[in-house]
OpenMM code with the backbone's topology and positions (N, CA, C; nanometers):
from openmm import Vec3, app, unit

residues = "MET ASP THR LEU ASN PRO TYR GLU SER SER GLN VAL ALA ARG PRO GLN ALA GLY PHE ALA TYR THR PRO GLY ILE GLY ILE GLY ARG GLY PHE LEU ILE VAL VAL LEU SER GLY MET ALA GLY ALA PHE LEU GLY LEU LEU ALA GLY GLY VAL ILE GLY SER LEU ALA PRO ASP TYR TYR ARG ALA VAL PHE ASN SER ASP SER LEU ASN PRO VAL GLN VAL GLY CYS GLY LEU GLY ALA THR GLN GLY PHE GLY VAL GLY LEU ALA VAL GLY CYS VAL VAL LEU LEU ALA VAL ALA ILE SER ARG ARG ARG ARG PRO LEU GLU ALA".split()
positions = [
    Vec3(6.3654, 9.1897, 18.3556),
    Vec3(6.2312, 9.1376, 18.3586),
    Vec3(6.1452, 9.2386, 18.4321),
    Vec3(6.0504, 9.3017, 18.3599),
    Vec3(5.9663, 9.4052, 18.4174),
    Vec3(5.8437, 9.3482, 18.4855),
    Vec3(5.7889, 9.2419, 18.4330),
    Vec3(5.6688, 9.1830, 18.4931),
    Vec3(5.7035, 9.0498, 18.5556),
    Vec3(5.6284, 9.0117, 18.6542),
    Vec3(5.6506, 8.8851, 18.7224),
    Vec3(5.5786, 8.7752, 18.6464),
    Vec3(5.6524, 8.6790, 18.5950),
    Vec3(5.5969, 8.5679, 18.5192),
    Vec3(5.5993, 8.4444, 18.6074),
    Vec3(5.4832, 8.3880, 18.6430),
    Vec3(5.4827, 8.2715, 18.7322),
    Vec3(5.5363, 8.1449, 18.6661),
    Vec3(5.5508, 8.1435, 18.5338),
    Vec3(5.5971, 8.0249, 18.4638),
    Vec3(5.7467, 8.0262, 18.4369),
    Vec3(5.8142, 8.1318, 18.4733),
    Vec3(5.9569, 8.1426, 18.4498),
    Vec3(6.0321, 8.1089, 18.5778),
    Vec3(6.1276, 8.0195, 18.5664),
    Vec3(6.2051, 7.9783, 18.6829),
    Vec3(6.2947, 8.0912, 18.7295),
    Vec3(6.3066, 8.1057, 18.8586),
    Vec3(6.3948, 8.2088, 18.9129),
    Vec3(6.5397, 8.1620, 18.9161),
    Vec3(6.5633, 8.0349, 18.8881),
    Vec3(6.6983, 7.9796, 18.8937),
    Vec3(6.7657, 7.9765, 18.7572),
    Vec3(6.7077, 8.0407, 18.6587),
    Vec3(6.7666, 8.0429, 18.5258),
    Vec3(6.8925, 8.1279, 18.5288),
    Vec3(7.0028, 8.0702, 18.4826),
    Vec3(7.1289, 8.1449, 18.4784),
    Vec3(7.1239, 8.2409, 18.3602),
    Vec3(7.1383, 8.3670, 18.3885),
    Vec3(7.1352, 8.4684, 18.2836),
    Vec3(7.2730, 8.5320, 18.2730),
    Vec3(7.3146, 8.5636, 18.1520),
    Vec3(7.4432, 8.6312, 18.1373),
    Vec3(7.4366, 8.7718, 18.1955),
    Vec3(7.5490, 8.8148, 18.2462),
    Vec3(7.5543, 8.9501, 18.3007),
    Vec3(7.5463, 9.0500, 18.1866),
    Vec3(7.4921, 9.1657, 18.2179),
    Vec3(7.4796, 9.2701, 18.1172),
    Vec3(7.6190, 9.3118, 18.0712),
    Vec3(7.6358, 9.3265, 17.9414),
    Vec3(7.7625, 9.3713, 17.8868),
    Vec3(7.8593, 9.2604, 17.8515),
    Vec3(7.8187, 9.1335, 17.8709),
    Vec3(7.9072, 9.0212, 17.8385),
    Vec3(7.8381, 8.9270, 17.7415),
    Vec3(7.9149, 8.8759, 17.6466),
    Vec3(7.8617, 8.7779, 17.5525),
    Vec3(7.8551, 8.6429, 17.6222),
    Vec3(7.7460, 8.5736, 17.6057),
    Vec3(7.7280, 8.4436, 17.6693),
    Vec3(7.7558, 8.3330, 17.5681),
    Vec3(7.8503, 8.2467, 17.6008),
    Vec3(7.8768, 8.1281, 17.5203),
    Vec3(7.8737, 8.0081, 17.6137),
    Vec3(7.7988, 7.9045, 17.5794),
    Vec3(7.7895, 7.7890, 17.6689),
    Vec3(7.9232, 7.7167, 17.6805),
    Vec3(7.9485, 7.6567, 17.7958),
    Vec3(8.0735, 7.5854, 17.8205),
    Vec3(8.0762, 7.4502, 17.7522),
    Vec3(8.1899, 7.3856, 17.7592),
    Vec3(8.2065, 7.2573, 17.6918),
    Vec3(8.1599, 7.1417, 17.7811),
    Vec3(8.1632, 7.1553, 17.9090),
    Vec3(8.1166, 7.0512, 18.0002),
    Vec3(8.2273, 6.9534, 18.0367),
    Vec3(8.2149, 6.8949, 18.1548),
    Vec3(8.3176, 6.8041, 18.2053),
    Vec3(8.3199, 6.6736, 18.1252),
    Vec3(8.2028, 6.6190, 18.0968),
    Vec3(8.1964, 6.4926, 18.0232),
    Vec3(8.2535, 6.5035, 17.8828),
    Vec3(8.2180, 6.6102, 17.8149),
    Vec3(8.2676, 6.6285, 17.6784),
    Vec3(8.4179, 6.6553, 17.6784),
    Vec3(8.4663, 6.7310, 17.7751),
    Vec3(8.6099, 6.7562, 17.7847),
    Vec3(8.6877, 6.6289, 17.8125),
    Vec3(8.6353, 6.5473, 17.9032),
    Vec3(8.6996, 6.4191, 17.9333),
    Vec3(8.7009, 6.3299, 17.8093),
    Vec3(8.5913, 6.3299, 17.7347),
    Vec3(8.5821, 6.2493, 17.6141),
    Vec3(8.6835, 6.2948, 17.5090),
    Vec3(8.7018, 6.4248, 17.4957),
    Vec3(8.8000, 6.4780, 17.4004),
    Vec3(8.9399, 6.4292, 17.4352),
    Vec3(8.9761, 6.4366, 17.5626),
    Vec3(9.1106, 6.3972, 17.6054),
    Vec3(9.1313, 6.2465, 17.5879),
    Vec3(9.0337, 6.1667, 17.6283),
    Vec3(9.0488, 6.0209, 17.6190),
    Vec3(9.0530, 5.9747, 17.4732),
    Vec3(8.9638, 6.0285, 17.3905),
    Vec3(8.9631, 5.9865, 17.2498),
    Vec3(9.0893, 6.0299, 17.1764),
    Vec3(9.1411, 6.1466, 17.2094),
    Vec3(9.2656, 6.1874, 17.1446),
    Vec3(9.3820, 6.1011, 17.1930),
    Vec3(9.3805, 6.0591, 17.3171),
    Vec3(9.4824, 5.9662, 17.3660),
    Vec3(9.4752, 5.8318, 17.2963),
    Vec3(9.3533, 5.7814, 17.2759),
    Vec3(9.3375, 5.6537, 17.2070),
    Vec3(9.3778, 5.6649, 17.0593),
    Vec3(9.3445, 5.7755, 16.9960),
    Vec3(9.3844, 5.7955, 16.8566),
    Vec3(9.5365, 5.8040, 16.8455),
    Vec3(9.5993, 5.8727, 16.9403),
    Vec3(9.7451, 5.8804, 16.9404),
    Vec3(9.8089, 5.7442, 16.9621),
    Vec3(9.7500, 5.6634, 17.0498),
    Vec3(9.8030, 5.5292, 17.0740),
    Vec3(9.7920, 5.4432, 16.9482),
    Vec3(9.6801, 5.4549, 16.8781),
    Vec3(9.6621, 5.3761, 16.7553),
    Vec3(9.7614, 5.4188, 16.6479),
    Vec3(9.7762, 5.5502, 16.6294),
    Vec3(9.8715, 5.5986, 16.5293),
    Vec3(10.0154, 5.5637, 16.5672),
    Vec3(10.0475, 5.5713, 16.6959),
    Vec3(10.1806, 5.5330, 16.7413),
    Vec3(10.2069, 5.3844, 16.7236),
    Vec3(10.1044, 5.3031, 16.7475),
    Vec3(10.1178, 5.1597, 16.7267),
    Vec3(10.1486, 5.1303, 16.5800),
    Vec3(10.0772, 5.1967, 16.4912),
    Vec3(10.1030, 5.1770, 16.3485),
    Vec3(10.2436, 5.2232, 16.3096),
    Vec3(10.2824, 5.3401, 16.3580),
    Vec3(10.4150, 5.3930, 16.3237),
    Vec3(10.5259, 5.3041, 16.3789),
    Vec3(10.5114, 5.2595, 16.5038),
    Vec3(10.6123, 5.1712, 16.5621),
    Vec3(10.6203, 5.0372, 16.4910),
    Vec3(10.5048, 4.9846, 16.4511),
    Vec3(10.5045, 4.8590, 16.3769),
    Vec3(10.5718, 4.8724, 16.2409),
    Vec3(10.5470, 4.9854, 16.1738),
    Vec3(10.6107, 5.0088, 16.0439),
    Vec3(10.7614, 5.0230, 16.0597),
    Vec3(10.8043, 5.0966, 16.1616),
    Vec3(10.9487, 5.1126, 16.1854),
    Vec3(11.0114, 4.9778, 16.2188),
    Vec3(10.9427, 4.8993, 16.3023),
    Vec3(10.9958, 4.7681, 16.3397),
    Vec3(11.0043, 4.6721, 16.2236),
    Vec3(10.9137, 4.6842, 16.1275),
    Vec3(10.9185, 4.5911, 16.0139),
    Vec3(11.0105, 4.6396, 15.9010),
    Vec3(11.0171, 4.7709, 15.8788),
    Vec3(11.1011, 4.8225, 15.7705),
    Vec3(11.2473, 4.8417, 15.8124),
    Vec3(11.2699, 4.8736, 15.9390),
    Vec3(11.4069, 4.8946, 15.9879),
    Vec3(11.4250, 4.8192, 16.1196),
    Vec3(11.4286, 4.6867, 16.1151),
    Vec3(11.4372, 4.6092, 16.2396),
    Vec3(11.5666, 4.6317, 16.3170),
    Vec3(11.6720, 4.6709, 16.2490),
    Vec3(11.7984, 4.6939, 16.3197),
    Vec3(11.7939, 4.8196, 16.4075),
    Vec3(11.6974, 4.9074, 16.3855),
    Vec3(11.6888, 5.0296, 16.4668),
    Vec3(11.6643, 4.9941, 16.6134),
    Vec3(11.5617, 4.9133, 16.6398),
    Vec3(11.5314, 4.8781, 16.7791),
    Vec3(11.6380, 4.7865, 16.8378),
    Vec3(11.7010, 4.7028, 16.7567),
    Vec3(11.8089, 4.6189, 16.8072),
    Vec3(11.9284, 4.7035, 16.8487),
    Vec3(11.9532, 4.8124, 16.7748),
    Vec3(12.0644, 4.9009, 16.8098),
    Vec3(12.0310, 4.9869, 16.9311),
    Vec3(11.9057, 5.0311, 16.9416),
    Vec3(11.8660, 5.1160, 17.0551),
    Vec3(11.8741, 5.0379, 17.1854),
    Vec3(11.8275, 4.9135, 17.1857),
    Vec3(11.8259, 4.8335, 17.3083),
    Vec3(11.9456, 4.7400, 17.3194),
    Vec3(12.0342, 4.7404, 17.2207),
    Vec3(12.1564, 4.6602, 17.2223),
    Vec3(12.1255, 4.5134, 17.2525),
    Vec3(12.0312, 4.4596, 17.1746),
    Vec3(11.9908, 4.3208, 17.1937),
    Vec3(11.9594, 4.2590, 17.0576),
    Vec3(12.0047, 4.1370, 17.0386),
    Vec3(11.9760, 4.0668, 16.9140),
    Vec3(11.8544, 3.9748, 16.9272),
    Vec3(11.8066, 3.9510, 17.0480),
    Vec3(11.7020, 3.8514, 17.0694),
    Vec3(11.5611, 3.9100, 17.0756),
    Vec3(11.5440, 4.0384, 17.0558),
    Vec3(11.4093, 4.0953, 17.0663),
    Vec3(11.3375, 4.0947, 16.9323),
    Vec3(11.2062, 4.0983, 16.9382),
    Vec3(11.1236, 4.1059, 16.8180),
    Vec3(11.0989, 4.2548, 16.7893),
    Vec3(11.1567, 4.3094, 16.6838),
    Vec3(11.1491, 4.4537, 16.6603),
    Vec3(11.0074, 4.5042, 16.6307),
    Vec3(10.9225, 4.4216, 16.5721),
    Vec3(10.7852, 4.4659, 16.5441),
    Vec3(10.7068, 4.4787, 16.6735),
    Vec3(10.7212, 4.3819, 16.7634),
    Vec3(10.6515, 4.3892, 16.8923),
    Vec3(10.7014, 4.5064, 16.9756),
    Vec3(10.8316, 4.5257, 16.9783),
    Vec3(10.8881, 4.6380, 17.0537),
    Vec3(10.8406, 4.7697, 16.9938),
    Vec3(10.8408, 4.7797, 16.8616),
    Vec3(10.7960, 4.9014, 16.7959),
    Vec3(10.6496, 4.9310, 16.8226),
    Vec3(10.5658, 4.8282, 16.8178),
    Vec3(10.4228, 4.8484, 16.8458),
    Vec3(10.4005, 4.8918, 16.9905),
    Vec3(10.4704, 4.8279, 17.0827),
    Vec3(10.4544, 4.8641, 17.2237),
    Vec3(10.5024, 5.0043, 17.2542),
    Vec3(10.6205, 5.0382, 17.2070),
    Vec3(10.6724, 5.1728, 17.2314),
    Vec3(10.5901, 5.2788, 17.1589),
    Vec3(10.5490, 5.2485, 17.0375),
    Vec3(10.4681, 5.3440, 16.9627),
    Vec3(10.3339, 5.3696, 17.0285),
    Vec3(10.2711, 5.2647, 17.0794),
    Vec3(10.1409, 5.2807, 17.1439),
    Vec3(10.1516, 5.3623, 17.2721),
    Vec3(10.2529, 5.3337, 17.3548),
    Vec3(10.2638, 5.4078, 17.4803),
    Vec3(10.3048, 5.5529, 17.4561),
    Vec3(10.3974, 5.5759, 17.3678),
    Vec3(10.4380, 5.7139, 17.3391),
    Vec3(10.3275, 5.7890, 17.2653),
    Vec3(10.2575, 5.7214, 17.1763),
    Vec3(10.1469, 5.7844, 17.1062),
    Vec3(10.0336, 5.8207, 17.2000),
    Vec3(10.0085, 5.7364, 17.3000),
    Vec3(9.9043, 5.7668, 17.3986),
    Vec3(9.9396, 5.8927, 17.4772),
    Vec3(10.0649, 5.9033, 17.5167),
    Vec3(10.1078, 6.0235, 17.5890),
    Vec3(10.0967, 6.1494, 17.5051),
    Vec3(10.1377, 6.1395, 17.3801),
    Vec3(10.1272, 6.2553, 17.2901),
    Vec3(9.9804, 6.2881, 17.2640),
    Vec3(9.8973, 6.1862, 17.2472),
    Vec3(9.7549, 6.2090, 17.2262),
    Vec3(9.6887, 6.2767, 17.3448),
    Vec3(9.7252, 6.2360, 17.4656),
    Vec3(9.6718, 6.3024, 17.5849),
    Vec3(9.7134, 6.4488, 17.5891),
    Vec3(9.8385, 6.4748, 17.5584),
    Vec3(9.8863, 6.6136, 17.5585),
    Vec3(9.8129, 6.6965, 17.4539),
    Vec3(9.7939, 6.6411, 17.3354),
    Vec3(9.7215, 6.7133, 17.2295),
    Vec3(9.5764, 6.7368, 17.2717),
    Vec3(9.5143, 6.6366, 17.3326),
    Vec3(9.3767, 6.6533, 17.3801),
    Vec3(9.3646, 6.7624, 17.4848),
    Vec3(9.4606, 6.7698, 17.5755),
    Vec3(9.4583, 6.8753, 17.6780),
    Vec3(9.4771, 7.0128, 17.6151),
    Vec3(9.5638, 7.0229, 17.5165),
    Vec3(9.5838, 7.1511, 17.4475),
    Vec3(9.4572, 7.1916, 17.3729),
    Vec3(9.3921, 7.0963, 17.3072),
    Vec3(9.2668, 7.1261, 17.2374),
    Vec3(9.1604, 7.1712, 17.3358),
    Vec3(9.1499, 7.1026, 17.4479),
    Vec3(9.0531, 7.1393, 17.5507),
    Vec3(9.0804, 7.2783, 17.6046),
    Vec3(9.2051, 7.3102, 17.6285),
    Vec3(9.2415, 7.4432, 17.6765),
    Vec3(9.2098, 7.5500, 17.5722),
    Vec3(9.2375, 7.5206, 17.4463),
    Vec3(9.2083, 7.6174, 17.3398),
    Vec3(9.0586, 7.6425, 17.3276),
    Vec3(8.9776, 7.5386, 17.3402),
    Vec3(8.8325, 7.5557, 17.3335),
    Vec3(8.7836, 7.6360, 17.4530),
    Vec3(8.8376, 7.6075, 17.5709),
    Vec3(8.7961, 7.6803, 17.6899),
    Vec3(8.8323, 7.8280, 17.6796),
    Vec3(8.9491, 7.8571, 17.6273),
    Vec3(8.9903, 7.9970, 17.6129),
    Vec3(8.9048, 8.0670, 17.5074),
    Vec3(8.8737, 7.9974, 17.3994),
    Vec3(8.7963, 8.0624, 17.2938),
    Vec3(8.6510, 8.0852, 17.3339),
    Vec3(8.5997, 8.0095, 17.4299),
    Vec3(8.4607, 8.0243, 17.4714),
    Vec3(8.4438, 8.1028, 17.6007),
    Vec3(8.5478, 8.1653, 17.6465),
    Vec3(8.5338, 8.2406, 17.7714),
    Vec3(8.4496, 8.3648, 17.7454),
    Vec3(8.4019, 8.4231, 17.8522),
    Vec3(8.3142, 8.5392, 17.8403),
    Vec3(8.3968, 8.6611, 17.8024),
    Vec3(8.3461, 8.7354, 17.7073),
    Vec3(8.4127, 8.8557, 17.6600),
    Vec3(8.3153, 8.9727, 17.6666),
    Vec3(8.3670, 9.0929, 17.6845),
    Vec3(8.2768, 9.2079, 17.6788),
    Vec3(8.2146, 9.2195, 17.5390),
    Vec3(8.0889, 9.2632, 17.5365),
    Vec3(8.0210, 9.2828, 17.4085),
    Vec3(8.0864, 9.3964, 17.3317),
    Vec3(8.0967, 9.3769, 17.2008),
    Vec3(8.1538, 9.4827, 17.1177),
    Vec3(8.0472, 9.5866, 17.0897),
    Vec3(8.0860, 9.7113, 17.0941),
    Vec3(7.9879, 9.8177, 17.0733),
    Vec3(7.9690, 9.8490, 16.9271),
] * unit.nanometer
topology = app.Topology()
chain = topology.addChain("A")
for resn in residues:
    res = topology.addResidue(resn, chain)
    for name in ("N", "CA", "C"):
        topology.addAtom(name, app.Element.getBySymbol(name[0]), res)
């Protein structure tokens, strides 16, 4: 800036010379990505567990060695909790990949 402009804020963050500037993803958006991917994983896991419990009910009875359990309920519960964990992990990986791809890089000549 060669001339002094009274209308320009002095607190404006400017990229350093020689580096490409890419805006960050933000804390709120990153948190939203992780939570929504966890919820999507829980929903998909719930569906998968319910399908397994209804199509192959003997699977959960053999895993837990019990004849008195409801295989659809067990499948939905296990699928939802495991799907939530997998969804959180996928969301964190996506967030990390976005952060790495948007980091500052030297300008190409």
